[in-house]
PyMOL Python script that loads the backbone (N, CA, C, O; Angstrom):
from pymol import cmd

cmd.read_pdbstr("""\
ATOM      1  N   MET A   1       0.830  -1.197   0.000  1.00  0.00           N
ATOM      2  CA  MET A   1       0.000   0.000   0.000  1.00  0.00           C
ATOM      3  C   MET A   1       0.873   1.258   0.000  1.00  0.00           C
ATOM      4  O   MET A   1       0.586   2.226  -0.705  1.00  0.00           O
ATOM      5  N   LYS A   2       1.934   1.228   0.797  1.00  0.00           N
ATOM      6  CA  LYS A   2       2.833   2.376   0.859  1.00  0.00           C
ATOM      7  C   LYS A   2       3.503   2.609  -0.488  1.00  0.00           C
ATOM      8  O   LYS A   2       3.746   3.754  -0.870  1.00  0.00           O
ATOM      9  N   GLU A   3       3.803   1.534  -1.212  1.00  0.00           N
ATOM     10  CA  GLU A   3       4.438   1.651  -2.528  1.00  0.00           C
ATOM     11  C   GLU A   3       3.510   2.312  -3.539  1.00  0.00           C
ATOM     12  O   GLU A   3       3.960   3.069  -4.399  1.00  0.00           O
ATOM     13  N   ILE A   4       2.228   2.029  -3.437  1.00  0.00           N
ATOM     14  CA  ILE A   4       1.251   2.639  -4.346  1.00  0.00           C
ATOM     15  C   ILE A   4       1.240   4.154  -4.163  1.00  0.00           C
ATOM     16  O   ILE A   4       1.240   4.900  -5.142  1.00  0.00           O
ATOM     17  N   PHE A   5       1.230   4.609  -2.908  1.00  0.00           N
ATOM     18  CA  PHE A   5       1.220   6.048  -2.654  1.00  0.00           C
ATOM     19  C   PHE A   5       2.536   6.698  -3.048  1.00  0.00           C
ATOM     20  O   PHE A   5       2.541   7.830  -3.532  1.00  0.00           O
ATOM     21  N   SER A   6       3.648   6.007  -2.850  1.00  0.00           N
ATOM     22  CA  SER A   6       4.928   6.598  -3.234  1.00  0.00           C
ATOM     23  C   SER A   6       5.031   6.720  -4.749  1.00  0.00           C
ATOM     24  O   SER A   6       5.619   7.681  -5.245  1.00  0.00           O
ATOM     25  N   ASN A   7       4.470   5.761  -5.501  1.00  0.00           N
ATOM     26  CA  ASN A   7       4.461   5.853  -6.959  1.00  0.00           C
ATOM     27  C   ASN A   7       3.534   6.960  -7.442  1.00  0.00           C
ATOM     28  O   ASN A   7       3.792   7.589  -8.467  1.00  0.00           O
ATOM     29  N   PHE A   8       2.457   7.195  -6.704  1.00  0.00           N
ATOM     30  CA  PHE A   8       1.494   8.225  -7.087  1.00  0.00           C
ATOM     31  C   PHE A   8       2.114   9.618  -7.026  1.00  0.00           C
ATOM     32  O   PHE A   8       1.775  10.488  -7.828  1.00  0.00           O
ATOM     33  N   PHE A   9       3.007   9.825  -6.091  1.00  0.00           N
ATOM     34  CA  PHE A   9       3.571  11.146  -5.891  1.00  0.00           C
ATOM     35  C   PHE A   9       4.852  11.395  -6.670  1.00  0.00           C
ATOM     36  O   PHE A   9       5.567  12.355  -6.382  1.00  0.00           O
ATOM     37  N   THR A  10       5.156  10.560  -7.641  1.00  0.00           N
ATOM     38  CA  THR A  10       6.298  10.850  -8.494  1.00  0.00           C
ATOM     39  C   THR A  10       5.907  11.967  -9.459  1.00  0.00           C
ATOM     40  O   THR A  10       4.723  12.184  -9.718  1.00  0.00           O
ATOM     41  N   VAL A  11       6.878  12.653  -9.974  1.00  0.00           N
ATOM     42  CA  VAL A  11       6.620  13.783 -10.861  1.00  0.00           C
ATOM     43  C   VAL A  11       5.891  13.321 -12.116  1.00  0.00           C
ATOM     44  O   VAL A  11       4.950  13.974 -12.567  1.00  0.00           O
ATOM     45  N   LYS A  12       6.320  12.205 -12.676  1.00  0.00           N
ATOM     46  CA  LYS A  12       5.707  11.696 -13.902  1.00  0.00           C
ATOM     47  C   LYS A  12       4.227  11.372 -13.685  1.00  0.00           C
ATOM     48  O   LYS A  12       3.387  11.693 -14.527  1.00  0.00           O
ATOM     49  N   SER A  13       3.913  10.738 -12.561  1.00  0.00           N
ATOM     50  CA  SER A  13       2.517  10.404 -12.262  1.00  0.00           C
ATOM     51  C   SER A  13       1.691  11.658 -12.043  1.00  0.00           C
ATOM     52  O   SER A  13       0.561  11.752 -12.522  1.00  0.00           O
ATOM     53  N   PHE A  14       2.240  12.609 -11.330  1.00  0.00           N
ATOM     54  CA  PHE A  14       1.530  13.855 -11.064  1.00  0.00           C
ATOM     55  C   PHE A  14       1.230  14.605 -12.356  1.00  0.00           C
ATOM     56  O   PHE A  14       0.120  15.102 -12.546  1.00  0.00           O
ATOM     57  N   ILE A  15       2.211  14.686 -13.238  1.00  0.00           N
ATOM     58  CA  ILE A  15       2.016  15.382 -14.513  1.00  0.00           C
ATOM     59  C   ILE A  15       0.982  14.658 -15.366  1.00  0.00           C
ATOM     60  O   ILE A  15       0.143  15.299 -16.000  1.00  0.00           O
ATOM     61  N   THR A  16       1.033  13.334 -15.387  1.00  0.00           N
ATOM     62  CA  THR A  16       0.066  12.562 -16.164  1.00  0.00           C
ATOM     63  C   THR A  16      -1.354  12.810 -15.669  1.00  0.00           C
ATOM     64  O   THR A  16      -2.263  13.026 -16.471  1.00  0.00           O
ATOM     65  N   ILE A  17      -1.547  12.780 -14.368  1.00  0.00           N
ATOM     66  CA  ILE A  17      -2.879  13.002 -13.801  1.00  0.00           C
ATOM     67  C   ILE A  17      -3.327  14.439 -14.044  1.00  0.00           C
ATOM     68  O   ILE A  17      -4.478  14.675 -14.409  1.00  0.00           O
ATOM     69  N   LEU A  18      -2.434  15.391 -13.845  1.00  0.00           N
ATOM     70  CA  LEU A  18      -2.769  16.792 -14.066  1.00  0.00           C
ATOM     71  C   LEU A  18      -3.159  17.056 -15.522  1.00  0.00           C
ATOM     72  O   LEU A  18      -4.155  17.729 -15.786  1.00  0.00           O
ATOM     73  N   LEU A  19      -2.377  16.528 -16.464  1.00  0.00           N
ATOM     74  CA  LEU A  19      -2.714  16.707 -17.880  1.00  0.00           C
ATOM     75  C   LEU A  19      -4.040  16.050 -18.228  1.00  0.00           C
ATOM     76  O   LEU A  19      -4.814  16.592 -19.018  1.00  0.00           O
ATOM     77  N   SER A  20      -4.306  14.895 -17.648  1.00  0.00           N
ATOM     78  CA  SER A  20      -5.582  14.224 -17.891  1.00  0.00           C
ATOM     79  C   SER A  20      -6.747  15.087 -17.424  1.00  0.00           C
ATOM     80  O   SER A  20      -7.755  15.203 -18.121  1.00  0.00           O
ATOM     81  N   ILE A  21      -6.612  15.691 -16.253  1.00  0.00           N
ATOM     82  CA  ILE A  21      -7.673  16.563 -15.723  1.00  0.00           C
ATOM     83  C   ILE A  21      -7.847  17.795 -16.599  1.00  0.00           C
ATOM     84  O   ILE A  21      -8.973  18.162 -16.936  1.00  0.00           O
ATOM     85  N   VAL A  22      -6.744  18.435 -16.970  1.00  0.00           N
ATOM     86  CA  VAL A  22      -6.802  19.660 -17.783  1.00  0.00           C
ATOM     87  C   VAL A  22      -7.479  19.386 -19.123  1.00  0.00           C
ATOM     88  O   VAL A  22      -8.379  20.122 -19.527  1.00  0.00           O
ATOM     89  N   PHE A  23      -7.050  18.330 -19.812  1.00  0.00           N
ATOM     90  CA  PHE A  23      -7.640  18.062 -21.120  1.00  0.00           C
ATOM     91  C   PHE A  23      -9.083  17.572 -21.014  1.00  0.00           C
ATOM     92  O   PHE A  23      -9.870  17.776 -21.939  1.00  0.00           O
ATOM     93  N   SER A  24      -9.440  16.932 -19.904  1.00  0.00           N
ATOM     94  CA  SER A  24     -10.837  16.550 -19.691  1.00  0.00           C
ATOM     95  C   SER A  24     -11.705  17.788 -19.528  1.00  0.00           C
ATOM     96  O   SER A  24     -12.793  17.865 -20.100  1.00  0.00           O
ATOM     97  N   VAL A  25     -11.236  18.749 -18.757  1.00  0.00           N
ATOM     98  CA  VAL A  25     -11.986  20.003 -18.567  1.00  0.00           C
ATOM     99  C   VAL A  25     -12.111  20.755 -19.885  1.00  0.00           C
ATOM    100  O   VAL A  25     -13.178  21.277 -20.208  1.00  0.00           O
ATOM    101  N   LEU A  26     -11.020  20.812 -20.647  1.00  0.00           N
ATOM    102  CA  LEU A  26     -11.079  21.495 -21.949  1.00  0.00           C
ATOM    103  C   LEU A  26     -12.073  20.817 -22.893  1.00  0.00           C
ATOM    104  O   LEU A  26     -12.775  21.491 -23.646  1.00  0.00           O
ATOM    105  N   ALA A  27     -12.132  19.501 -22.852  1.00  0.00           N
ATOM    106  CA  ALA A  27     -13.074  18.783 -23.708  1.00  0.00           C
ATOM    107  C   ALA A  27     -14.517  19.034 -23.262  1.00  0.00           C
ATOM    108  O   ALA A  27     -15.404  19.203 -24.098  1.00  0.00           O
ATOM    109  N   ILE A  28     -14.749  19.060 -21.959  1.00  0.00           N
ATOM    110  CA  ILE A  28     -16.101  19.307 -21.451  1.00  0.00           C
ATOM    111  C   ILE A  28     -16.559  20.726 -21.800  1.00  0.00           C
ATOM    112  O   ILE A  28     -17.720  20.936 -22.153  1.00  0.00           O
ATOM    113  N   LYS A  29     -15.650  21.695 -21.702  1.00  0.00           N
ATOM    114  CA  LYS A  29     -15.986  23.082 -22.039  1.00  0.00           C
ATOM    115  C   LYS A  29     -16.175  23.283 -23.540  1.00  0.00           C
ATOM    116  O   LYS A  29     -16.785  24.267 -23.960  1.00  0.00           O
ATOM    117  N   GLY A  30     -15.663  22.370 -24.344  1.00  0.00           N
ATOM    118  CA  GLY A  30     -15.782  22.502 -25.790  1.00  0.00           C
ATOM    119  C   GLY A  30     -14.633  23.257 -26.426  1.00  0.00           C
ATOM    120  O   GLY A  30     -14.698  23.622 -27.600  1.00  0.00           O
ATOM    121  N   THR A  31     -13.582  23.492 -25.659  1.00  0.00           N
ATOM    122  CA  THR A  31     -12.426  24.210 -26.185  1.00  0.00           C
ATOM    123  C   THR A  31     -11.669  23.369 -27.212  1.00  0.00           C
ATOM    124  O   THR A  31     -11.148  23.893 -28.196  1.00  0.00           O
ATOM    125  N   ILE A  32     -11.617  22.078 -26.973  1.00  0.00           N
ATOM    126  CA  ILE A  32     -10.993  21.162 -27.933  1.00  0.00           C
ATOM    127  C   ILE A  32     -12.038  20.153 -28.385  1.00  0.00           C
ATOM    128  O   ILE A  32     -12.995  19.867 -27.665  1.00  0.00           O
ATOM    129  N   THR A  33     -11.844  19.623 -29.577  1.00  0.00           N
ATOM    130  CA  THR A  33     -12.804  18.661 -30.112  1.00  0.00           C
ATOM    131  C   THR A  33     -12.547  17.282 -29.502  1.00  0.00           C
ATOM    132  O   THR A  33     -11.511  17.037 -28.885  1.00  0.00           O
ATOM    133  N   SER A  34     -13.502  16.411 -29.689  1.00  0.00           N
ATOM    134  CA  SER A  34     -13.357  15.054 -29.153  1.00  0.00           C
ATOM    135  C   SER A  34     -12.208  14.313 -29.829  1.00  0.00           C
ATOM    136  O   SER A  34     -11.540  13.497 -29.194  1.00  0.00           O
ATOM    137  N   ASP A  35     -11.971  14.590 -31.111  1.00  0.00           N
ATOM    138  CA  ASP A  35     -10.847  13.949 -31.795  1.00  0.00           C
ATOM    139  C   ASP A  35      -9.509  14.415 -31.226  1.00  0.00           C
ATOM    140  O   ASP A  35      -8.593  13.615 -31.036  1.00  0.00           O
ATOM    141  N   GLN A  36      -9.406  15.711 -30.958  1.00  0.00           N
ATOM    142  CA  GLN A  36      -8.183  16.234 -30.364  1.00  0.00           C
ATOM    143  C   GLN A  36      -7.972  15.646 -28.970  1.00  0.00           C
ATOM    144  O   GLN A  36      -6.862  15.251 -28.613  1.00  0.00           O
ATOM    145  N   PHE A  37      -9.049  15.595 -28.189  1.00  0.00           N
ATOM    146  CA  PHE A  37      -8.958  15.036 -26.849  1.00  0.00           C
ATOM    147  C   PHE A  37      -8.507  13.585 -26.892  1.00  0.00           C
ATOM    148  O   PHE A  37      -7.625  13.186 -26.132  1.00  0.00           O
ATOM    149  N   LEU A  38      -9.097  12.798 -27.768  1.00  0.00           N
ATOM    150  CA  LEU A  38      -8.754  11.388 -27.861  1.00  0.00           C
ATOM    151  C   LEU A  38      -7.287  11.199 -28.237  1.00  0.00           C
ATOM    152  O   LEU A  38      -6.608  10.341 -27.672  1.00  0.00           O
ATOM    153  N   MET A  39      -6.798  11.986 -29.178  1.00  0.00           N
ATOM    154  CA  MET A  39      -5.406  11.872 -29.603  1.00  0.00           C
ATOM    155  C   MET A  39      -4.452  12.254 -28.463  1.00  0.00           C
ATOM    156  O   MET A  39      -3.487  11.539 -28.194  1.00  0.00           O
ATOM    157  N   ILE A  40      -4.721  13.361 -27.807  1.00  0.00           N
ATOM    158  CA  ILE A  40      -3.858  13.834 -26.727  1.00  0.00           C
ATOM    159  C   ILE A  40      -3.891  12.877 -25.544  1.00  0.00           C
ATOM    160  O   ILE A  40      -2.845  12.505 -25.011  1.00  0.00           O
ATOM    161  N   PHE A  41      -5.086  12.481 -25.135  1.00  0.00           N
ATOM    162  CA  PHE A  41      -5.235  11.609 -23.971  1.00  0.00           C
ATOM    163  C   PHE A  41      -4.607  10.237 -24.225  1.00  0.00           C
ATOM    164  O   PHE A  41      -3.963   9.681 -23.336  1.00  0.00           O
ATOM    165  N   THR A  42      -4.786   9.694 -25.415  1.00  0.00           N
ATOM    166  CA  THR A  42      -4.184   8.410 -25.759  1.00  0.00           C
ATOM    167  C   THR A  42      -2.668   8.490 -25.722  1.00  0.00           C
ATOM    168  O   THR A  42      -2.010   7.565 -25.246  1.00  0.00           O
ATOM    169  N   THR A  43      -2.111   9.577 -26.214  1.00  0.00           N
ATOM    170  CA  THR A  43      -0.663   9.762 -26.188  1.00  0.00           C
ATOM    171  C   THR A  43      -0.137   9.837 -24.753  1.00  0.00           C
ATOM    172  O   THR A  43       0.875   9.217 -24.425  1.00  0.00           O
ATOM    173  N   ILE A  44      -0.821  10.590 -23.910  1.00  0.00           N
ATOM    174  CA  ILE A  44      -0.399  10.724 -22.518  1.00  0.00           C
ATOM    175  C   ILE A  44      -0.446   9.374 -21.803  1.00  0.00           C
ATOM    176  O   ILE A  44       0.521   8.983 -21.148  1.00  0.00           O
ATOM    177  N   ILE A  45      -1.547   8.676 -21.924  1.00  0.00           N
ATOM    178  CA  ILE A  45      -1.714   7.398 -21.237  1.00  0.00           C
ATOM    179  C   ILE A  45      -0.753   6.351 -21.791  1.00  0.00           C
ATOM    180  O   ILE A  45      -0.178   5.578 -21.024  1.00  0.00           O
ATOM    181  N   ALA A  46      -0.572   6.314 -23.092  1.00  0.00           N
ATOM    182  CA  ALA A  46       0.358   5.341 -23.685  1.00  0.00           C
ATOM    183  C   ALA A  46       1.783   5.601 -23.206  1.00  0.00           C
ATOM    184  O   ALA A  46       2.516   4.656 -22.912  1.00  0.00           O
ATOM    185  N   PHE A  47       2.181   6.850 -23.125  1.00  0.00           N
ATOM    186  CA  PHE A  47       3.519   7.174 -22.629  1.00  0.00           C
ATOM    187  C   PHE A  47       3.669   6.762 -21.170  1.00  0.00           C
ATOM    188  O   PHE A  47       4.676   6.167 -20.786  1.00  0.00           O
ATOM    189  N   TYR A  48       2.658   7.082 -20.356  1.00  0.00           N
ATOM    190  CA  TYR A  48       2.733   6.755 -18.933  1.00  0.00           C
ATOM    191  C   TYR A  48       2.838   5.254 -18.714  1.00  0.00           C
ATOM    192  O   TYR A  48       3.728   4.788 -18.002  1.00  0.00           O
ATOM    193  N   PHE A  49       1.929   4.494 -19.328  1.00  0.00           N
ATOM    194  CA  PHE A  49       1.952   3.049 -19.113  1.00  0.00           C
ATOM    195  C   PHE A  49       3.131   2.387 -19.819  1.00  0.00           C
ATOM    196  O   PHE A  49       3.612   1.349 -19.366  1.00  0.00           O
ATOM    197  N   GLY A  50       3.598   2.962 -20.909  1.00  0.00           N
ATOM    198  CA  GLY A  50       4.772   2.416 -21.577  1.00  0.00           C
ATOM    199  C   GLY A  50       6.015   2.545 -20.722  1.00  0.00           C
ATOM    200  O   GLY A  50       6.822   1.619 -20.646  1.00  0.00           O
ATOM    201  N   THR A  51       6.172   3.691 -20.078  1.00  0.00           N
ATOM    202  CA  THR A  51       7.337   3.865 -19.213  1.00  0.00           C
ATOM    203  C   THR A  51       7.205   3.044 -17.941  1.00  0.00           C
ATOM    204  O   THR A  51       8.206   2.560 -17.412  1.00  0.00           O
ATOM    205  N   GLN A  52       5.970   2.878 -17.435  1.00  0.00           N
ATOM    206  CA  GLN A  52       5.762   2.034 -16.261  1.00  0.00           C
ATOM    207  C   GLN A  52       6.115   0.590 -16.584  1.00  0.00           C
ATOM    208  O   GLN A  52       6.733  -0.096 -15.770  1.00  0.00           O
ATOM    209  N   HIS A  53       5.725   0.123 -17.770  1.00  0.00           N
ATOM    210  CA  HIS A  53       6.004  -1.249 -18.186  1.00  0.00           C
ATOM    211  C   HIS A  53       7.510  -1.458 -18.326  1.00  0.00           C
ATOM    212  O   HIS A  53       8.032  -2.489 -17.902  1.00  0.00           O
ATOM    213  N   ASN A  54       8.204  -0.500 -18.911  1.00  0.00           N
ATOM    214  CA  ASN A  54       9.642  -0.595 -19.066  1.00  0.00           C
ATOM    215  C   ASN A  54      10.354  -0.598 -17.722  1.00  0.00           C
ATOM    216  O   ASN A  54      11.329  -1.326 -17.538  1.00  0.00           O
ATOM    217  N   LYS A  55       9.874   0.208 -16.782  1.00  0.00           N
ATOM    218  CA  LYS A  55      10.475   0.282 -15.469  1.00  0.00           C
ATOM    219  C   LYS A  55      10.333  -1.065 -14.750  1.00  0.00           C
ATOM    220  O   LYS A  55      11.284  -1.532 -14.123  1.00  0.00           O
ATOM    221  N   LYS A  56       9.157  -1.689 -14.836  1.00  0.00           N
ATOM    222  CA  LYS A  56       8.938  -2.982 -14.186  1.00  0.00           C
ATOM    223  C   LYS A  56       9.738  -4.081 -14.882  1.00  0.00           C
ATOM    224  O   LYS A  56      10.179  -5.032 -14.236  1.00  0.00           O
ATOM    225  N   GLY A  57       9.925  -3.956 -16.182  1.00  0.00           N
ATOM    226  CA  GLY A  57      10.694  -4.949 -16.928  1.00  0.00           C
ATOM    227  C   GLY A  57      12.173  -4.915 -16.592  1.00  0.00           C
ATOM    228  O   GLY A  57      12.856  -5.937 -16.657  1.00  0.00           O
ATOM    229  N   ASP A  58      12.675  -3.721 -16.226  1.00  0.00           N
ATOM    230  CA  ASP A  58      14.088  -3.575 -15.881  1.00  0.00           C
ATOM    231  C   ASP A  58      14.412  -4.182 -14.537  1.00  0.00           C
ATOM    232  O   ASP A  58      15.553  -4.579 -14.299  1.00  0.00           O
ATOM    233  N   LYS A  59      13.432  -4.262 -13.650  1.00  0.00           N
ATOM    234  CA  LYS A  59      13.665  -4.804 -12.305  1.00  0.00           C
ATOM    235  C   LYS A  59      13.692  -6.270 -12.345  1.00  0.00           C
ATOM    236  O   LYS A  59      13.877  -6.913 -11.312  1.00  0.00           O
TER     237      LYS A  59
END
""", "prot")
cmd.dss("prot")
cmd.show_as("cartoon", "prot")
cmd.util.cbc("prot")
cmd.orient("prot")
């Protein structure tokens, strides 16, 4: 449980969550289109989980 919280507070995790919130709000407000949101959000999540997978593979 402690490891989960320590991973949550890494800079990469914080930025990923913050960007997800920002782009979700922009999509809800209509500032960006759904296609733009999908492309941006997919890129962010793929990068986050890709680096997480690589980190676990190195251990």
